[in-house]
Structure formats: structure tokens, C-alpha cells
C-alpha positions in Angstrom: -59.8 36.0 -55.7 -57.7 37.7 -53.0 -57.3 35.4 -50.1 -56.3 37.1 -46.8 -55.4 35.2 -43.7 -54.9 37.0 -40.5 -53.9 36.4 -36.9 -55.7 33.8 -34.8 -58.5 35.1 -32.6 -58.8 34.0 -29.0 -62.0 32.0 -29.6 -62.3 29.3 -32.2 -64.2 26.2 -32.8 -62.8 22.6 -32.4 -61.0 22.9 -35.8 -59.3 26.1 -34.8 -61.2 28.1 -37.4 -64.1 30.5 -36.8 -66.8 30.6 -39.4 -65.5 33.8 -40.9 -61.8 33.1 -40.8 -61.5 32.2 -44.4 -61.8 35.5 -46.4 -62.2 35.9 -50.0 -61.9 39.5 -51.2 -63.6 40.1 -54.5 -65.3 43.0 -56.1 -67.4 45.3 -53.9 -70.3 42.9 -54.3 -68.6 40.4 -52.0 -65.9 42.2 -50.1 -67.8 43.4 -47.1 -69.4 40.1 -46.0 -66.3 39.1 -44.1 -63.4 41.5 -44.4 -64.2 44.2 -41.8 -64.7 41.6 -39.1 -61.7 39.6 -40.1 -59.6 42.7 -40.1 -60.5 43.0 -36.4 -58.3 40.0 -35.8 -55.3 42.1 -36.7 -55.7 44.2 -33.6 -55.3 41.1 -31.5 -52.0 40.1 -33.1 -48.7 40.6 -31.3 -46.3 42.7 -33.3 -43.0 40.9 -34.0 -40.1 42.1 -31.8 -36.4 42.2 -32.1 -33.9 42.6 -35.0 -35.9 40.2 -37.2 -39.1 42.2 -37.2 -38.6 43.4 -40.8 -37.1 40.3 -42.3 -38.7 38.4 -45.1 -38.2 35.0 -46.7 -38.3 34.1 -50.4 -38.5 30.3 -51.0 -37.8 29.1 -54.5 -39.4 25.7 -54.5 -38.2 23.3 -57.2 -41.0 20.8 -57.3 -40.1 17.4 -58.6 -36.6 17.4 -57.3 -33.7 19.0 -59.2 -30.7 16.8 -60.0 -27.9 17.7 -57.7 -25.4 15.8 -59.9 -26.1 18.0 -62.9 -26.2 21.3 -61.0 -24.5 22.1 -57.7 -22.8 18.8 -56.7 -21.3 17.5 -59.9 -19.1 14.4 -59.8 -16.7 14.9 -62.7 -14.5 11.9 -61.8 -17.3 9.4 -61.5 -18.3 6.9 -64.1 -20.3 8.2 -67.1 -23.6 6.7 -65.8 -23.1 8.8 -62.6 -21.3 11.8 -64.0 -23.9 12.6 -66.7 -23.4 14.8 -69.8 -22.3 18.2 -68.3 -18.9 19.5 -67.7 -18.1 21.7 -64.7 -17.0 25.4 -64.6 -15.2 27.6 -62.1 -17.2 30.0 -59.9 -16.3 33.3 -58.3 -15.6 31.3 -55.2 -12.1 29.8 -55.2 -12.2 26.0 -55.5 -15.9 25.8 -56.1 -17.1 24.3 -59.4 -20.6 23.7 -60.5 -22.4 22.6 -63.7 -21.5 24.3 -67.0 -25.3 24.9 -67.4 -25.2 27.5 -64.6 -22.8 30.2 -65.8 -24.7 33.1 -64.3 -25.1 31.4 -60.9 -21.3 30.8 -61.0 -20.9 34.6 -60.9 -23.0 35.1 -57.7 -21.9 32.2 -55.6 -19.9 34.6 -53.4 -23.3 35.8 -52.2 -24.8 32.3 -51.8 -24.2 29.5 -49.3 -24.3 26.0 -50.9 -25.5 23.1 -48.8 -24.6 19.8 -50.5 -25.9 17.7 -47.7 -29.7 18.0 -47.6 -30.9 14.6 -46.5 -34.0 12.6 -45.6 -35.3 9.1 -46.3 -38.5 9.6 -48.3 -38.8 9.3 -52.1 -42.5 10.1 -52.5 -43.4 13.5 -54.0 -46.4 14.5 -51.8 -45.0 13.2 -48.6 -41.6 14.6 -49.1 -42.9 18.0 -50.2 -45.1 18.4 -47.1 -42.1 17.3 -45.0 -39.6 19.8 -46.4 -42.2 22.6 -46.4 -43.3 22.1 -42.9 -40.3 20.5 -41.2 -42.4 17.7 -39.8 -43.0 14.3 -41.2 -46.6 13.3 -41.8 -48.9 11.9 -44.4 -49.0 12.9 -48.1 -52.0 15.0 -47.4 -50.3 17.5 -45.2 -50.7 17.1 -41.4 -48.6 20.1 -40.5 -48.7 23.7 -41.6 -46.2 24.9 -44.2 -43.5 27.4 -43.1 -45.4 30.3 -44.9 -48.6 29.5 -43.0 -46.8 29.5 -39.7 -45.2 32.8 -40.5 -48.6 34.3 -41.4 -49.9 32.9 -38.1 -47.1 34.3 -36.0 -46.5 37.7 -37.7 -50.1 38.5 -38.4 -51.4 40.9 -41.0 -50.1 44.5 -41.2 -50.7 47.1 -43.8 -52.7 46.2 -47.0 -50.8 43.1 -48.2 -51.1 39.5 -47.0 -48.2 38.1 -45.1 -47.9 34.9 -47.2 -48.0 34.8 -51.0 -47.4 32.0 -53.4 -46.4 32.8 -57.0 -48.1 31.6 -59.2 -49.6 29.2 -56.7 -48.8 26.5 -54.1 -46.8 23.4 -55.3 -49.0 20.5 -56.5 -48.6 17.1 -58.1 -52.0 15.4 -57.7 -53.3 18.0 -55.2 -52.2 21.3 -53.7 -49.4 20.9 -51.2 -47.8 23.0 -48.4 -51.0 24.3 -47.0 -51.9 25.7 -43.5 -53.3 22.3 -42.2 -54.8 22.7 -38.7 -54.1 26.5 -38.5 -57.1 27.1 -40.7 -58.0 28.8 -43.9 -57.0 32.4 -43.1 -53.3 31.4 -43.0 -53.3 29.9 -46.5 -51.2 31.7 -49.1 -52.6 34.3 -51.4 -52.1 32.8 -54.9 -50.8 35.6 -57.1 -51.2 33.9 -60.5 -48.7 34.0 -63.4 -47.0 37.4 -63.6 -45.7 36.6 -67.1 -49.2 36.6 -68.5 -50.0 39.5 -70.9 -51.8 42.3 -69.0 -51.2 40.5 -65.7 -53.6 41.6 -63.0 -54.4 40.1 -59.6 -57.9 38.9 -60.0 -60.5 41.0 -58.2 -58.0 43.2 -56.4 -60.0 46.1 -57.8 -63.7 46.3 -58.7 -64.3 44.5 -62.0 -66.5 47.3 -63.3 -67.2 50.9 -62.7 -70.2 51.4 -60.4 -72.5 54.3 -60.1 -72.9 56.0 -56.7 -76.4 54.6 -56.5 -75.2 51.0 -57.0 -72.5 51.4 -54.4 -75.1 52.8 -52.0 -77.4 49.8 -52.6 -74.6 47.4 -52.0 -73.5 49.2 -48.9 -77.1 49.0 -47.6 -77.1 45.2 -48.2 -73.8 44.9 -46.6 -74.9 46.9 -43.5 -77.9 44.6 -43.1 -75.8 41.5 -43.2 -73.3 42.8 -40.8 -76.0 44.1 -38.5 -77.3 40.5 -38.3 -73.7 39.3 -37.7 -73.4 41.7 -34.8 -76.5 40.4 -33.1 -75.5 36.8 -33.7 -71.9 37.0 -32.6 -72.1 39.5 -29.8 -71.2 43.2 -29.6 -68.1 42.3 -27.5 -66.3 40.9 -30.5 -67.0 43.9 -32.8 -66.8 47.0 -30.7 -64.6 48.6 -33.3 -66.6 47.3 -36.2 -66.9 50.7 -38.0 -63.1 51.1 -37.9 -62.5 47.8 -39.6 -65.3 48.3 -42.1 -63.6 51.5 -43.2 -60.2 49.7 -43.4 -61.8 47.0 -45.5 -63.0 49.4 -48.1 -59.6 51.1 -48.1 -57.9 47.7 -48.7 -60.1 47.0 -51.8 -59.4 50.4 -53.2 -55.8 50.5 -52.0 -53.2 51.8 -54.5 -50.6 50.2 -52.2 -52.0 46.7 -52.8 -52.4 47.2 -56.5 -48.9 48.7 -56.9 -47.2 45.8 -55.1 -48.4 43.4 -57.9 -48.0 45.9 -60.7 -45.1 44.2 -62.3 -45.6 46.2 -65.5 -44.1 49.2 -63.6 -40.7 47.5 -63.8 -38.5 48.7 -66.7 -38.2 46.5 -69.7 -34.5 46.1 -68.9 -35.3 44.7 -65.5 -37.9 42.4 -66.7 -35.6 41.1 -69.5 -32.8 40.7 -66.9 -35.0 38.2 -65.0 -36.2 36.5 -68.2 -39.7 36.8 -69.8 -40.8 33.5 -68.4 -43.2 32.5 -65.6 -40.3 31.7 -63.3 -38.3 34.8 -64.2 -41.3 37.2 -63.6 -42.2 35.3 -60.5 -38.8 36.0 -59.0 -39.2 39.7 -59.9 -42.6 39.8 -58.4 -41.3 38.2 -55.2 -38.7 40.9 -55.0 -41.4 43.6 -55.3 -43.5 41.9 -52.6 -40.8 41.5 -50.0 -39.6 45.1 -50.8 -43.1 46.2 -49.7 -43.3 44.1 -46.5 -44.7 40.7 -47.4 -43.1 38.3 -44.9 -43.0 35.0 -46.9 -43.2 34.4 -50.6 -43.1 30.9 -52.2 -42.1 30.8 -55.8 -43.3 27.5 -57.2 -41.0 26.4 -60.1 -41.9 22.7 -60.8 -41.2 20.3 -63.6 -37.9 18.8 -62.3 -39.1 15.2 -62.2 -36.9 13.9 -65.0 -37.3 10.1 -65.0 -36.6 10.0 -68.7 -34.6 12.1 -71.2 -33.1 14.2 -68.4 -30.7 16.1 -70.6 -33.6 17.3 -72.8 -35.5 18.4 -69.7 -32.5 20.1 -68.0 -31.4 21.8 -71.2 -34.9 23.5 -71.2 -35.1 24.4 -67.5 -31.6 25.2 -66.3 -31.1 28.3 -68.4 -34.4 29.8 -67.0 -33.4 28.8 -63.4 -29.8 30.2 -63.9 -31.0 33.5 -65.3 -33.8 34.3 -62.9 -32.2 33.0 -59.7 -28.9 34.8 -60.3 -30.9 38.0 -61.1 -32.9 37.7 -57.9 -29.7 37.4 -55.8 -28.0 40.3 -57.6 -31.1 42.5 -57.5 -31.7 42.0 -53.8 -28.1 42.8 -53.2 -28.0 45.9 -55.3 -31.2 47.3 -53.7 -29.9 46.7 -50.2 -32.6 44.1 -49.5 -30.4 41.1 -49.1 -29.5 41.9 -45.5 -33.2 41.5 -44.4 -34.3 38.9 -46.9 -33.5 35.2 -46.6 -33.5 33.4 -49.9 -33.9 29.6 -49.8 -33.8 27.4 -52.9 -34.7 23.7 -52.6 -36.9 20.9 -53.9 -38.3 17.8 -52.1 -35.3 15.6 -52.8 -32.4 15.0 -55.2 -32.1 12.4 -58.0 -30.6 9.0 -58.1 -26.8 8.7 -58.7 -27.1 6.5 -61.8 -28.9 7.2 -65.0 -31.7 4.7 -65.5 -32.7 2.8 -68.6 -34.8 5.7 -69.9 -31.9 8.1 -69.6 -33.3 9.8 -66.5 -32.7 10.0 -62.8 -35.3 8.8 -60.3 -36.4 10.2 -56.8 -33.6 10.2 -54.2 -34.2 11.4 -50.6 -30.7 10.7 -49.1 -29.0 13.6 -50.9 -29.9 17.0 -52.3 -28.3 20.4 -52.8 -29.8 23.5 -51.2 -29.0 27.2 -51.5 -29.3 30.0 -48.9 -28.5 33.7 -49.3 -29.2 36.9 -47.3 -30.2 37.6 -43.7 -26.6 37.1 -42.5 -25.8 34.0 -44.5 -22.1 33.6 -45.3 -21.7 34.0 -49.0 -19.3 31.6 -50.7 -19.8 28.9 -48.0 -20.0 25.3 -49.1 -21.5 23.2 -46.3 -21.6 19.4 -46.2 -20.6 16.8 -48.8 -21.7 13.6 -50.5 -19.8 10.5 -51.4 -17.9 10.0 -54.7 -21.2 9.1 -56.5 -23.4 11.7 -54.9 -25.5 9.1 -53.3 -25.2 9.6 -49.6 -24.2 12.5 -47.3 -20.8 12.0 -45.7 -20.5 15.3 -43.8 -23.0 17.6 -42.0 -26.4 16.3 -42.9 -29.1 18.9 -43.0 -32.7 17.7 -42.4 -36.0 19.2 -43.4 -36.5 20.2 -39.7 -33.1 21.9 -39.7 -34.1 24.0 -42.7 -37.4 25.1 -41.3 -35.9 25.7 -37.9 -33.3 28.0 -39.5 -36.0 29.9 -41.4 -38.1 30.5 -38.2 -35.0 31.5 -36.2 -34.1 34.1 -38.9 -37.6 35.6 -38.6 -37.6 35.6 -34.8 -40.2 32.8 -34.5 -39.7 30.3 -31.7 -39.6 26.9 -33.5 -40.6 25.1 -30.3 -43.7 27.3 -29.7 -46.9 25.4 -29.0 -49.8 26.0 -31.3 -53.3 24.6 -30.9 -54.1 21.4 -32.7 -57.6 20.6 -34.0 -58.4 18.5 -30.9 -57.3 21.3 -28.6 -54.0 19.8 -27.6 -50.9 21.9 -27.8 -48.7 21.1 -30.9 -45.1 22.2 -31.3 -44.3 24.0 -34.5 -41.3 21.7 -34.9 -40.6 18.6 -32.8 -37.0 18.2 -34.1 -34.3 20.2 -35.8 -31.8 22.9 -35.0 -30.6 26.1 -36.6 -27.8 25.5 -39.2 -25.5 27.8 -37.4 -22.6 27.3 -39.9 -24.6 29.3 -42.4 -24.2 32.5 -40.4 
């Protein structure tokens, strides 16, 4: 299914969602029941202004929590139970050393800012994930909208692609995380699926089967009857331009632009091999294609970092994939001239404990984590913040979840203090804390 979520209309129910806000675009049998009217919402959206109007964000989300000790904040002089198994290597930035398992990232750190001082005080997967994705602390079930949902709400829908896409899907542990919360269903991400699958296609982006002109005519007749009823029920004042949006709905379903954006098979074998023929590798490549074509926020969900036991076995399997794909994404964005207007953020929900546990693993650790930023004016080669000798606690320039989200919104020209409408009708700030991490720029 293709899920499209557009700008808020001026009239909603108590939950902030009209009955036709959540749109599922399938084959022509289903597309017309909601899409034309929902497209009308686009006309009510305010176009983004200023120098950030064309900027996009790619968020690489490392669900489970990557070990900072074994990647970007190694402690080679610590005791063995803290230091771990990996040696360190030089990078292209003088004086900066990272894990030997990241040789390709070492070559691009001059284009990346490393924050070694990500910090909060929560060690629970769901709660921490919703916190770092929204910038606001709440329950494990997600009380506040994720950054991508806010971006979709504030930038609206333009062209034939959704503003917010997750590849392959939103993060999840026991349930889906990082959702749109009180903003409503139309601002949920479009789940792109696994671009590494053989013959990858976005489900239902095009009609599932060829239809004769007569079948199309019958379906259009049924569609017309349903929408005629909707016009009478909802009032002509809300759909004065109905015919225009109906035409645009059909154009979207048949749009070569929409199909082309997801047509990862159009990339050369050399490019696809460069990123790696894995789900994460091809997800990074697809994210580049989407932002290149105007998608404003892409979340790449790369989970599996919850290494409570046998951490070396786990990292030996995951770090090469991460190293290859992330370094390729940075390089590709740079070579294509996209890095100036694309902010890349790499983070998980927390770091890992300083000491190896009895099962040869590291447990959840909120007080310290490493984050990466690149593009959109970020200073390449910067190392911001630090942790103590064991990598347990931040000793310089802590960066909170609210600070990260505040920075993302600021880059996109979205006011982080803007008031949105909560379900009970009360105004709700996008962020109630935080500040831009100005040292990054």
C-alpha cells in the first residue's frame, strides 16, 4: 500500500483527524475513494520559505543501540573489560581514531561531524526510541510525533511523492515506533519495503493488472457515485475544486515520477555494489534517490544492535555492512552535489554499557552515545563532546534528544517552538526543550 499524508486541513475532529485523512493508495479499484479529496489539502498548505526550502533529511536509525566503545568512541587505554576486542585506526582527520572495523568511514570523516556526547537517562528501548525520534520524553507508546511526521505536517505534500518515507519501515521492537501520534494518520511515513528484494517494487504503486477500458469506466462510475455522496455529506464548500484533485489523483497513481523514484533497478550494478547488496546498503541508496527527487525526510531503519551477548560475533556481522553503506552514502551525496542541501543524521536510542557483561555483551546505556552528522552546512571533521576514560559519562558538551531534533527542525526552517494542536484542542509545542547544536555549523 502507498500511504500518503498531507497538510492539516482547517477543520478536524477532536482527535485532529478528519475521517478521510488517512489515505491508502492501491490499485485503481481503491485509489479514488479518498485521494482526490485528500489532495485538496495540499492547496491549503503553506509553502516552505527561506534558504531551507529545498533541504532534506536522511536519518539512519540504529535500533537497539550501537556500542560507542567499539565504533566511534574507543577507549584503547582502558582495561580489557572496557576496551573490548578491537584496535583503533587513523582517519583522514588528524588526531581522530575510530574502530578498526570502520576503515571506509575512516576515509570520509572529513565530511562528517562526530558527536561523542549524546546523552539522556533512559535505558528502555521503546521509551528511549520515541524520545530520540521526537525530542520529547513520554511513554513507551509514543505520545509525541516523530521528526519525520512533524516535517510532513509542516512542509506539506508537493509533487507526486510523499514528504516522509521509511525504508524498509519504521523502527520496532514489540510494536511500531516513531509514529505521528496526535498529528494523525496522514502524517505517518510511507513504508517503502525492502529495496534489496529481488524484483523490488513498491506495492500497489501501479495497477496490479491490466484493465480494459470498460472495466476502468465501470470503476470510474462507481467512484463518481461514492464521491458524489461525499460531496453532499461534507458540503460543496470543501470540494469546490474537486475535479482538479480527482484528475491529479489519477495522475499520481499512473505517475512515472513516483515509480521512477523507487526504481532502484535503474542504478548501475557498480553503484549498487558500492553500497552493498544488503537491505541496509540498498536502503541507503534508495534514500539518496528519494531525497534527490524532493522527499523531505527519509528514515533508514537499520536495527539489530542490541548485543547483550556475544557482542563481537554480532558486530563482526553488522559493522562491515554499516561501514560500507554509510560511507558510500556520504560520498555519493557529496559527489552528486546533494550534501549541501541534505542533512544526514546517524544515531540509535542509546549507547552500550562500559563493561562487558557475563555473557560477553554490553547492555543498554543512556548516559553516553555517539552520533554522526553530515551535510547542510555541518562542519566536516569536527569532533564535539567527550566521555570519561571508560566511556561511561559525558564530560564535555552533552547533546540531548531535544537538541538533536531542534537542530534538525532548524536546518529545515521549521520553528521548533511552534504550537500544534493536541487531541484535546490545547496548543502543544513541537519541542518544549532543546537548542540548536550551533557548534556543528
